[in-house]
C-alpha positions in Angstrom: 107.9 88.4 84.2 105.3 90.6 85.9 102.9 90.0 88.8 99.1 90.0 88.5 99.1 93.9 88.6 101.6 94.1 85.8 104.5 95.1 88.0 108.0 93.6 87.3 109.1 94.2 90.8 107.5 91.7 93.2 105.7 93.2 96.3 106.0 91.0 99.4 104.2 91.5 102.7 106.9 90.6 105.3 104.8 91.1 108.4 105.0 87.4 109.3 108.7 87.8 109.8 108.1 89.6 113.0 106.5 86.4 114.5 108.6 84.4 117.0 107.8 81.1 115.3 109.8 80.9 112.1 108.7 77.3 111.5 105.1 78.4 110.7 103.9 77.8 107.1 103.3 81.6 106.7 106.8 82.5 107.6 108.3 79.8 105.4 106.2 81.0 102.5 107.4 84.6 103.0 111.0 83.4 103.2 110.6 81.4 100.0 109.1 84.5 98.2 112.0 86.7 99.3 114.5 84.1 98.1 112.8 83.6 94.7 112.5 87.4 94.1 116.2 88.0 95.0 117.1 85.2 92.6 114.9 86.1 89.7 114.8 90.0 89.9 117.2 91.2 92.6 114.6 93.8 93.6 111.5 93.6 95.7 109.2 96.1 97.4 108.3 95.1 101.0 105.3 96.2 103.0 104.5 95.1 106.5 108.0 96.2 107.4 107.2 97.5 110.8 108.8 101.0 110.4 106.3 103.6 111.7 105.0 106.0 109.0 105.5 108.9 111.4 109.2 108.0 111.7 109.6 107.8 107.9 107.9 111.2 107.6 110.2 112.7 110.3 113.2 111.3 108.5 112.2 112.8 105.2 111.8 116.1 106.9 115.2 115.7 108.5 116.7 115.0 105.1 115.1 118.1 103.6 116.2 120.2 106.6 119.9 119.2 106.1 120.0 120.0 102.4 118.3 123.3 103.0 121.3 124.4 105.1 123.7 126.9 103.7 126.5 125.3 101.6 129.1 126.5 104.1 127.4 124.6 107.0 127.1 121.4 104.9 130.8 121.6 103.8 131.8 121.8 107.4 130.9 118.1 107.8 132.5 117.0 104.5 135.3 114.5 104.5 138.9 115.5 104.0 138.5 115.6 100.2 136.4 118.8 100.6 137.3 119.9 104.1 140.9 119.4 105.3 139.9 120.2 108.9 137.8 117.0 109.1 139.6 113.7 109.9 136.9 111.6 108.2 137.6 110.2 104.8 134.3 108.6 103.9 131.5 109.6 106.3 129.9 113.0 105.9 128.6 115.3 103.1 129.6 115.3 99.5 128.6 118.2 97.2 126.6 118.0 93.9 129.5 119.0 91.6 131.1 115.5 92.4 128.5 113.5 90.5 125.3 115.5 90.0 123.8 115.0 93.4 124.4 115.9 97.0 124.7 113.3 99.7 125.2 112.8 103.4 126.7 109.4 104.4 125.8 108.4 108.0 127.5 105.6 110.0 126.0 103.8 113.0 125.1 106.4 115.6 126.3 103.9 118.3 129.8 104.6 117.0 131.4 107.3 119.1 134.7 109.3 119.0 136.0 107.5 122.1 135.9 104.0 120.4 139.5 104.2 119.2 140.0 100.5 118.5 137.1 100.5 116.0 137.9 104.0 114.6 141.4 102.7 113.7 139.9 100.4 111.1 139.1 101.7 107.6 135.6 102.9 107.0 134.7 103.1 110.7 134.2 106.8 111.3 132.0 108.6 113.8 129.4 111.0 112.4 129.9 114.7 112.3 126.7 116.8 112.0 126.2 120.5 111.5 126.0 122.4 114.8 122.8 124.3 113.9 120.7 121.1 113.7 119.0 120.5 117.1 119.1 117.3 119.1 115.7 116.3 117.7 117.2 116.1 114.3 120.0 113.7 115.5 117.5 111.7 117.5 115.4 111.2 114.3 118.4 110.0 112.4 119.4 107.6 115.2 115.9 106.2 115.4 115.6 105.6 111.7 119.0 104.0 111.5 118.0 101.6 114.3 114.7 100.8 112.6 116.3 100.1 109.2 119.2 98.2 110.7 116.7 95.9 112.5 114.8 95.5 109.2 118.0 94.7 107.3 118.9 92.0 109.9 115.5 90.4 109.6 115.7 90.3 105.8 119.3 88.9 106.0 118.1 86.3 108.5 115.4 85.2 106.0 117.9 84.9 103.1 120.4 83.0 105.3 117.7 80.6 106.5 116.5 80.1 102.9 119.9 78.6 102.1 119.9 76.4 105.2 122.5 78.6 106.9 122.7 79.1 110.6 120.7 82.0 112.0 123.7 82.8 114.3 125.4 84.2 111.2 123.2 87.3 111.5 124.6 88.0 115.0 128.1 87.5 113.8 127.8 89.8 110.7 125.3 92.5 111.8 126.1 93.8 115.3 126.3 97.3 116.7 128.4 99.4 116.5 130.7 96.9 114.8 129.0 97.1 111.3 129.7 99.2 108.3 126.0 99.9 107.4 125.5 103.3 105.8 122.4 105.5 105.9 122.5 108.1 103.1 120.5 111.2 102.4 120.5 111.9 98.7 119.4 115.1 97.1 119.1 115.5 93.3 119.0 119.2 92.5 117.3 120.7 89.5 119.8 119.5 87.0 120.3 121.2 83.6 122.1 118.3 82.0 122.2 114.5 82.6 125.0 112.9 84.6 125.2 110.1 81.9 123.8 109.1 78.6 123.1 105.4 78.8 125.3 103.4 76.4 122.7 100.7 76.4 119.7 102.7 75.1 120.6 106.4 74.9 118.4 107.4 77.8 119.4 110.5 79.8 120.2 109.7 83.5 120.4 111.6 86.8 122.3 108.7 88.4 124.6 106.4 86.5 123.9 102.7 85.8 125.4 100.7 88.6 125.0 97.8 91.1 125.3 98.4 94.9 128.3 97.2 96.9 126.7 95.9 100.1 124.5 93.0 101.1 121.1 94.7 100.7 119.9 98.2 100.0 116.6 99.4 101.6 115.4 102.4 99.8 112.9 105.2 100.5 112.1 106.9 97.2 109.9 109.9 97.0 106.8 110.3 94.9 108.7 111.6 91.9 110.2 108.2 91.3 112.6 107.7 88.4 114.3 104.5 89.6 114.6 101.8 86.9 115.8 98.1 87.2 117.3 96.0 84.4 116.0 92.5 83.7 118.9 90.0 84.0 117.6 87.9 81.2 116.6 90.2 78.4 118.2 93.6 79.4 114.9 95.5 79.4 114.4 98.3 81.9 111.5 98.5 84.3 110.2 101.3 86.4 110.0 100.9 90.2 106.7 102.5 91.1 106.4 104.7 94.1 104.5 103.0 96.9 104.0 105.0 100.1 103.6 101.8 102.2 106.7 100.0 101.0 110.4 100.1 100.9 112.4 99.1 97.8 114.9 96.4 98.6 117.7 95.1 96.3 120.7 92.8 96.5 124.3 94.0 96.2 127.7 92.7 95.2 128.7 91.5 98.6 125.6 89.3 98.8 126.4 88.0 95.3 129.8 87.0 96.5 128.5 85.6 99.8 125.9 83.5 97.9 128.5 82.0 95.6 127.2 84.1 92.7 123.7 82.6 93.2 122.0 85.9 94.0 123.1 88.4 91.4 123.4 92.1 92.0 121.1 94.0 89.6 121.8 97.0 87.4 119.7 100.0 88.3 119.7 103.7 87.4 117.7 107.0 87.9 116.1 108.8 85.0 116.9 112.5 84.3 113.8 114.6 84.8 114.9 118.2 85.7 113.1 118.0 89.0 114.4 118.2 92.5 114.0 114.9 94.4 115.3 113.0 97.4 115.9 109.4 98.2 117.1 107.7 101.4 118.9 104.4 100.8 120.1 102.3 103.7 123.0 100.0 102.8 123.0 96.9 104.9 126.6 96.0 105.5 128.3 93.6 108.0 131.3 93.9 110.2 134.7 94.6 108.5 136.0 91.1 109.4 133.0 89.1 108.4 134.1 86.5 105.8 132.2 86.4 102.5 132.4 82.6 102.5 129.6 80.7 100.6 130.3 77.6 102.6 128.6 79.3 105.5 125.4 79.0 103.4 126.2 75.4 102.5 127.3 76.4 99.1 130.5 75.6 97.2 133.3 77.8 98.4 136.7 78.7 96.9 139.7 77.7 98.9 139.9 79.6 102.2 142.8 81.9 101.2 140.5 83.3 98.5 137.7 84.2 100.9 137.6 88.0 101.4 136.6 89.8 104.5 133.9 92.4 103.9 136.4 95.3 104.6 138.8 94.0 101.9 135.9 93.5 99.5 134.5 97.0 100.1 137.9 98.7 99.4 137.9 97.3 95.9 134.1 97.7 95.3 133.9 101.5 96.2 136.6 102.4 93.6 134.0 102.4 90.8 132.0 105.2 92.4 133.1 108.8 91.6 131.8 110.1 94.9 134.1 107.7 96.8 137.3 108.8 95.1 138.7 110.3 98.3 142.4 109.7 98.2 
């Protein structure tokens, strides 16, 4: 299945979602397109997303600035696994020897060190950034997080409405600072050998074949590309083309669970190409105590004792990622 331009990944203009009247035919058409693409492919590219180009460019520059720091400064903001002086377990920097790429995991900037009640809950950790990055760097990170969080809420509202669920669910699940959303800076160094050889087709990979854990992932990928998506039906792999005006959006395992397995998380991977590249995924994740209950979407639900909270779900889901082996 491809669009009129031969692309497997549907491209959707979501500018109508910023209107106040969600009963208009245009908004309803956009919502239907998002639902269909999530159901059939699990990946879309979205334009008309409302995130300023200047902010995207500044965030890319902030990403590069972080990874250009000396290794010692980056390791100072690593979790306990690589820096015993840091109380964080999950938020912070992980080095490339872990799984072939460097990363910086950033929590909601609204979460501060004095919010002890939240910080006592697993995965809620305040950010620690290198001291040599100026306030403008942190401001850019905060602005981008806010913009992507808002975009994620809007996309989740569209998906919830498409099932006939109540819009109030968005406010219950996605609130600040009580959410587990993660903004990540990824840097793929000039690798000499692949992280994985695909058991499916023998292709060399810079990032292993996987599905994401959260509800949605909103991705900025640079011009070098390399991201591929697997067709649910026939197992074929398709390139995700670089588009300077669009974000790549995909569904995750939590949404698969929440939708009663209706919206399947989709396998994806990154091809090995011996070139440096960056990507900036934003993982849209709800509050730790939000129940992944399909009945909230008017779908068949298991008995209530079997309905997981997102925090419990995340604990099991992260175990499959090497970079999250932190214990």
